[in-house]
N, C-alpha and C positions, 0 to 999 in steps of 0.2 A: 424797153423791158418786153419780152416775149412772154407768151404763156406757156407754161409746164404742161399743163393737163387740157385736154379737148373736152367740149360739153360731154361727149359719151363716156370719159374716162371718169369726169365728175360722177356721173349717173351710176356707172359701175361701183366707184369708190363709197358711195352712198348707200347703195343696196348691200355693199359686202359688210360695210363697217357700222350701219345704222339700220338694220332691217327692221327695227321695231318702228321707225317713223319714216323710213324713204318712201312709202306708198303715198304719204301726204303731199309730197313735193314733186312740181314738174320744171326741171331746169329749162327755160325756154329760150336763153339768148345768152352769150359769152362773148366778150371783149378784154381788150387789155384793162386790167384793173377796174371791173365792173360785170356785172351778172343780173339776169332777169330771173327771178323764181316765183312759181307760183304757188299758193297753197290752195289744195281742193278742200275746200271748207264743206265738212258734212256735220252730224250732229254732236259729235263729241267735242268739236270745236266751238258751239254756243254756251254762252252763259243764259242763267234766266233773262226772259225778256227778248231771247232769241237773237242777240247780237255777237257777234264774234269775240271770243274772250282776250283778256289782254295776255294770259300767257300764251295763248296760240299765236298772236301777233308778235310777242318777242319771239317764239321759237321761229317764226319765218324769217324775221332780221338777224338772228342770230345765225341760223342755217345760211343765209345768203351771204353774209360776210365771210363766213367759214368756208365757205366754196369760192369764193371771190380770191380768198387769199390762198388756197390749196392750188387754184388755177395758176397763180403766179409764182409759187414756191415749192409745188409738186407735192405729192400724197403723203402727207404727215400728219397722222391721225391724232396724234399729242398736243396739236396745236389748241389752245384753250380760251376761253372768253375770259377776262379779266377786268372788263368794266362795261357797263351798259347804260345809257339814258335814252328814255323813251318817252315821248310826247304823244298821248292820245288825244286827236284833235277832233274827231267827227266819228260818229257812228259808223259802222261798216254798213253797206247796203245789203240789206236781207237776203240771204241765199246765194249773193256772189262769191266767186273765189276771191281771194287777195293776191295781189302782184307786189312784189317787192323789188324796186330797183336799186341795186346796191352798186356803190363804189368805193373803192379803196383809195382814201385821201393821203397815207402816208405806208409806205411798205418799208420798214428799217429791219436791220438784223436780227432784234429782238420783239419788237412791238409792231402791230399793225393797227392804224387806225381807218375806220370805215364807216360811211354814212350811208342810211336807208331809208328810201320813202315808199310807204306802203299805201296802196290804192285799192279801192274795190274794183271789180274787174268793171271796166266800160264806164267808170266813171274818172272825170279828170282830178278832181281834188284829194288831197292826200287825207288818209284817216290816221295815219300814224307817222312818225319820223323816230328813228335811232340812229345815236351814235354808239358805235361798238368799239372796244380795243380787244386786240387778241396777242398773246404770248405765242412767239415761235419757240418750239424748242432747241435746244443747243445741238449741234451737229453731233450724231451718233445716238441720238435718242428719238429719231424720228418713227412712228408707228407703220 
């Protein structure tokens, strides 16, 4: 299966369709059925105690699988998250960006299942693991 969007096309799509959050994410690497995305951690991503919030880690996992999906199916803004399970395994390193390594495990006609490992930049042990499911809109309803 070949990529339908390049890393640059995904960046342009994210900037155009999601300008409210696009600057938070750096798209670092893309391959067939996989992507690496970095969350630029700043103060708004922190919770009391100075660690990265769970919702920020969820957003990173969600955006990563979404972009990996679009890379494989093309620019369909209406693809939506239908399920998520996330395990928070350890506290992220203070002040470090977070890196998501996402891969698509199943790319079907209607559903996509992905897996994401999130690490603090420069640390091998993951801080979170997520399993994501996306629904692909029927033909003719692409965004």
